[in-house]
C-alpha positions in Angstrom: 140.8 -12.6 15.3 137.7 -13.5 13.3 136.1 -10.4 14.7 138.9 -8.3 13.4 138.6 -9.9 9.9 134.9 -9.2 9.9 135.4 -5.6 10.9 138.0 -5.1 8.3 135.7 -6.7 5.6 132.9 -4.4 6.8 135.1 -1.3 6.4 136.2 -2.4 3.0 132.6 -3.0 1.9 131.4 0.3 3.4 133.9 2.2 1.4 132.7 0.5 -1.8 136.1 -0.1 -3.1 136.0 -3.3 -5.2 139.8 -3.6 -5.2 140.2 -3.8 -1.4 140.4 -7.2 0.2 141.3 -8.7 3.6 144.6 -10.6 3.6 147.0 -12.0 6.1 149.8 -9.6 6.7 153.5 -10.4 7.1 153.1 -10.7 10.8 150.2 -13.2 10.6 147.5 -10.7 11.5 144.6 -9.5 9.3 145.4 -6.6 7.0 143.9 -4.9 4.0 145.3 -5.1 0.4 144.3 -2.3 -2.0 145.0 -2.6 -5.7 145.4 0.5 -7.8 147.0 1.7 -11.1 150.6 0.6 -11.4 151.7 4.1 -12.2 149.9 5.8 -9.3 150.8 4.8 -5.8 149.0 7.9 -4.5 145.6 6.4 -5.4 146.4 3.5 -3.1 147.3 5.9 -0.3 144.1 7.8 -0.8 142.0 4.7 -0.6 143.9 3.6 2.6 143.2 7.1 4.1 139.5 6.8 3.3 139.2 3.2 4.7 141.0 4.1 7.9 139.7 7.6 8.5 140.0 9.2 11.1 142.4 6.8 13.0 145.0 6.5 10.2 146.8 3.5 8.9 150.2 1.6 9.0 151.7 0.5 5.7 152.9 -3.1 5.9 154.0 -3.5 2.3 154.3 -0.5 -0.1 154.3 -2.5 -3.3 157.7 -1.3 -4.4 160.2 -3.8 -5.6 163.5 -3.6 -7.5 163.0 -4.1 -11.1 163.7 -2.8 -14.6 161.9 0.4 -15.6 161.2 1.0 -19.3 161.1 4.7 -20.2 158.6 6.0 -22.8 161.3 6.1 -25.4 162.2 2.5 -24.9 165.3 2.7 -22.7 165.7 0.1 -20.0 166.9 1.3 -16.6 167.8 -1.7 -14.4 167.7 -1.9 -10.5 165.1 0.8 -10.0 162.3 0.8 -7.4 159.1 -0.1 -9.4 155.6 0.2 -8.0 153.6 -3.0 -8.5 150.1 -1.7 -8.1 149.2 -2.6 -4.5 149.6 -1.6 -0.9 149.1 -3.8 2.2 148.1 -1.8 5.3 146.3 -2.0 8.6 144.1 0.6 10.3 145.5 1.8 13.7 
């Protein structure tokens, strides 16, 4: 398990992404957490693709939670899926 953590850390450092870190996933195994802009889940996916290229990745937590969305004109929309700026994933 320590070898897996070290390899995940090495991959994260090799990519040069300061917002990627090794964490313990929901199943108790090592995983990677990448933080990105709260309004752009696609940048998290792009980072995960770069880190795990060419083998691909499995999303363990997509960072979406029920919450209240505030529209640009100030209206509140309750019970919407809101992206919280992170994705937890594991390379395959």
